[in-house]
C-alpha positions as CSV (number, residue, x, y, z in Angstrom):
1,M,-5.1,22.8,-23.3
2,K,-3.4,21.6,-20.1
3,L,-5.2,21.7,-16.7
4,I,-3.2,23.7,-14.1
5,E,-3.8,23.5,-10.4
6,T,-2.1,24.8,-7.3
7,N,-0.7,22.6,-4.6
8,P,-1.3,23.3,-0.8
9,S,1.6,25.7,-0.6
10,G,0.1,27.8,-3.5
11,N,2.6,26.8,-6.2
12,V,1.3,26.1,-9.7
13,K,1.6,22.4,-10.7
14,A,0.7,20.5,-13.8
15,A,-2.4,18.4,-12.9
16,S,-1.1,15.3,-14.8
17,K,1.6,14.9,-12.1
18,Q,-0.7,15.0,-9.2
19,M,-2.1,12.1,-7.2
20,E,-5.5,12.1,-5.6
21,F,-6.1,11.0,-2.0
22,V,-9.3,10.5,-0.1
23,T,-8.8,12.0,3.3
24,V,-10.0,10.4,6.5
25,T,-9.6,11.3,10.2
26,V,-8.8,9.0,13.0
27,A,-8.2,10.3,16.5
28,G,-7.8,13.8,15.1
29,Q,-5.1,12.8,12.7
30,L,-5.6,13.5,8.9
31,L,-4.8,10.4,6.8
32,G,-4.8,9.9,3.1
33,L,-5.8,6.8,1.1
34,P,-4.8,6.7,-2.6
35,I,-8.1,7.2,-4.5
36,S,-7.1,4.5,-6.9
37,R,-7.6,2.0,-4.0
38,V,-10.9,3.4,-2.8
39,H,-14.1,1.8,-4.2
40,D,-16.7,3.7,-2.1
41,V,-17.4,5.5,1.1
42,F,-20.4,4.5,3.2
43,V,-22.2,4.8,6.6
44,V,-22.0,1.6,8.6
45,S,-25.5,0.6,9.6
46,E,-25.3,-2.9,11.1
47,M,-22.2,-5.0,11.8
48,T,-22.0,-8.6,12.9
49,T,-19.1,-9.5,15.3
50,V,-16.8,-12.4,14.4
51,P,-15.9,-14.5,17.4
52,L,-12.1,-15.2,17.8
53,A,-11.2,-12.8,15.0
54,P,-8.0,-10.7,15.3
55,G,-8.6,-7.5,17.3
56,E,-8.4,-5.3,14.2
57,I,-11.5,-7.0,12.8
58,A,-14.5,-5.1,14.0
59,G,-17.0,-7.5,12.3
60,L,-18.7,-8.2,9.0
61,L,-20.9,-5.8,7.0
62,N,-23.5,-6.4,4.3
63,L,-22.8,-3.9,1.6
64,R,-25.3,-4.2,-1.2
65,G,-25.5,-8.0,-0.8
66,R,-21.7,-8.4,-0.5
67,V,-20.0,-9.5,2.7
68,V,-17.4,-7.0,3.7
69,T,-14.8,-7.4,6.5
70,A,-14.8,-4.3,8.7
71,V,-11.4,-3.3,9.9
72,S,-11.0,-0.8,12.7
73,L,-8.3,1.7,11.5
74,R,-8.1,2.9,15.1
75,R,-7.2,-0.5,16.4
76,R,-4.9,-1.1,13.4
77,L,-3.0,2.1,14.4
78,G,-2.7,0.9,18.0
79,L,-5.4,3.3,19.3
80,G,-8.4,2.4,21.5
81,D,-11.9,2.6,20.3
82,S,-13.4,6.1,20.4
83,G,-16.3,5.2,22.7
84,E,-18.5,7.7,20.9
85,A,-21.8,6.5,19.7
86,G,-23.1,7.9,16.5
87,R,-22.6,7.7,12.8
88,R,-19.8,5.3,11.8
89,M,-18.1,5.8,8.5
90,A,-16.2,3.3,6.4
91,V,-14.0,3.4,3.2
92,G,-14.5,0.5,0.9
93,L,-11.3,-1.1,-0.3
94,E,-10.3,-4.4,-2.1
95,N,-7.2,-6.3,-1.4
96,Q,-6.3,-9.7,-3.0
97,G,-9.9,-10.2,-4.2
98,E,-11.4,-9.6,-0.7
99,A,-13.6,-6.6,0.2
100,Y,-12.9,-4.5,3.3
101,G,-14.5,-1.6,5.0
102,L,-12.0,0.5,6.8
103,L,-13.7,2.1,9.8
104,V,-12.7,5.7,10.3
105,D,-13.9,8.6,12.5
106,D,-14.7,10.8,9.6
107,V,-14.3,11.1,5.8
108,G,-13.0,14.4,4.4
109,E,-12.4,15.6,0.9
110,V,-10.3,14.5,-2.0
111,L,-6.9,16.2,-2.3
112,K,-4.7,16.4,-5.3
113,L,-1.1,16.5,-4.3
114,D,2.2,16.4,-6.1
115,P,4.0,13.1,-5.4
116,D,7.4,14.8,-5.6
117,E,6.4,16.8,-2.5
118,M,5.8,13.7,-0.3
119,Q,8.3,13.5,2.5
120,P,9.6,10.5,4.4
121,N,7.9,9.7,7.7
122,P,9.1,11.9,10.6
123,V,11.8,10.2,12.8
124,H,9.7,10.7,15.9
125,M,6.6,8.9,14.4
126,D,5.4,5.8,16.2
127,R,7.1,2.7,14.6
128,G,3.7,1.0,14.2
129,W,2.4,4.0,12.2
130,V,5.6,4.1,10.1
131,G,5.0,0.5,9.0
132,L,1.6,1.5,7.7
133,S,2.6,4.8,6.0
134,Q,4.1,5.6,2.6
135,G,5.2,9.1,3.8
136,V,3.7,12.5,4.6
137,H,2.5,15.6,2.9
138,Q,2.8,18.9,4.8
139,L,-0.4,20.8,4.1
140,R,-0.9,24.5,5.1
141,D,-2.1,23.8,8.6
142,Q,-1.5,20.1,9.3
143,L,0.3,16.9,8.3
144,L,-1.3,14.3,6.0
145,I,0.0,10.8,6.6
146,V,-0.4,8.8,3.4
147,L,-1.4,5.2,4.3
148,D,-0.1,2.1,2.5
149,V,-3.3,0.2,1.9
150,D,-1.5,-3.1,1.4
151,A,0.3,-2.7,4.8
152,V,-2.9,-1.7,6.6
153,L,-4.6,-4.8,5.3
154,A,-1.7,-7.2,5.9
155,F,-2.4,-7.8,9.6
156,E,-3.3,-11.5,9.1
157,T,0.1,-12.2,7.5
158,E,1.8,-10.4,10.4
159,R,0.1,-12.8,12.9
160,E,1.1,-15.9,10.8
161,A,4.7,-14.7,10.8
162,A,4.8,-14.1,14.6
């Protein structure tokens, strides 16, 4: 028996073709992270700042005894900090053997989407965002920007190249 699901536009698609994305929100924009890259989602309790770190580095976290580098996705996307106090959420990722916590405004649900329906980035999208995105999915009522995790976490290499 084959599992059948519908995509956001209501068409029936075979589940085996679908990719799963953890959705997050930053500055009101819906973003997707491939679930295969996400290790966990957690609430940030305490963070230690790192003097002289690049601006995207918000600090260091202790996640179950492991030191995790906290990266502000807002700063990485060229946006300012929200200034809102309250619960801070992070998505746990690994890249080249290092643990990262990607700080986001909110974590949403997991979406199953057909990779064939991913579209290229819109021509009017900010160039900085284009460099961090694999493409977009048009959902019923909004646009989901699919983030390229490797590009998001490559900020140190960018600085070395500059």
